C-alpha positions, 0 to 999 in steps of 0.5 A: 891242453889235449890229453895224452889219449887224445894226442895218441888217437889223433897222431897215431891211431885215429880209429881209436878216437872214432871208437871213443866218439861212438862210445860217447854218443848215446842212442836215445829213446825216440818218443813218438805219440802223435795221432797219426804215428802208428799209421804213418810208421806202417806206411813209411816202412811199406814205402821204404821196402819198395824204394829203389836201391839207387835212392838213399837216405841222403837223397830223401833228406835233400828232398825234404829240405828243398821242399820245405824251402820251396814251401816257404817260397810258395807262401812268399809268391802267394802274395802276388798270386794266391794259387801258389798256396796250392803249390805250397801243399805239394811242397809240404807233402814232398817235405813230409816224404823226404823228412819222414822216410829218410830215417825209416829207409836207413833203419830198414836197410840197416844203414844207420849213421846215428851221429850223422843222421841226428846232426844233419836232420835237425840242423836242416830242420832249423834252416828249413823252418827259417825258410818256411816262417820267412815265407809266411812273414812275406806272404801277407797272410800272416803278420811278420811278428807272429811268424817270427814268434812261431819260429822262436817258439819252434826253435826253443822247443827244438832246443828243449828236445835236444837237451832232453835227448842228452840229459835224459836219453829221451828224444821227443818227436811229438808233444801232446799228440801233435808232431810234424806230420799233424802240423803239416796237415794243419798248414795244408788245410789252412792253405785251402781255407785261405782260398775261401776265407782269408779273413775271419772273426770280423776282419782278422786274417785267418793265419793270424788267428791260427798263428796266435793259437799255435804260438800259445800252444807251443809256449804252453808245451815249452813251459810244461816239458821244461818244468817236467824235465827239470823236476825229473832231473832234480829228483834223479840227482838230488843232493843228500 
């Protein structure tokens, strides 16, 4: 049953309800400690200050999502023509531009929408990752089970980050000095390497080896940060 305050807000004064929602939404501390974070931040601010006024954050978010879907499509098409791997590098670069610049542009222009941005950015990241890993699964360069494992590990890490943002007020954008930008660079370098060395280590696919290494690393990150956050919350809310 709705409370009298909720009934009043919805029926008489929806502005009050909106203010209550804004008050409940906590601004989180964004933790970005990746190798390239400092240089990337300077570059993004420089680009945001020079972005034409008719381009807004929503345009960049759409660009980033579309480019990630097309990167997945490029992997799928590379099964028939390996030079689609080069197209994948272009789409990864466009994904970085849209996905990284949208929030910076909003902050530089003082046009932030914290709840909208948080929700849309991260649900789009989930769908985009599904497209990317789906393309890898169809590419013939990575075993489908490894691609599925990487997708599951990514989604679990994402869930861990979202829960930490709510419970601790800390939203982690990087793990052990690796963030989305570093992962995109590794994929781009991997695409170039595939053109020359599709098979390594006595007949194993390059992306199978890289995928297993990535899966082990992401699993270790998930276990480490889950255990650390659980311990921190236990200590902070210890029952006397």
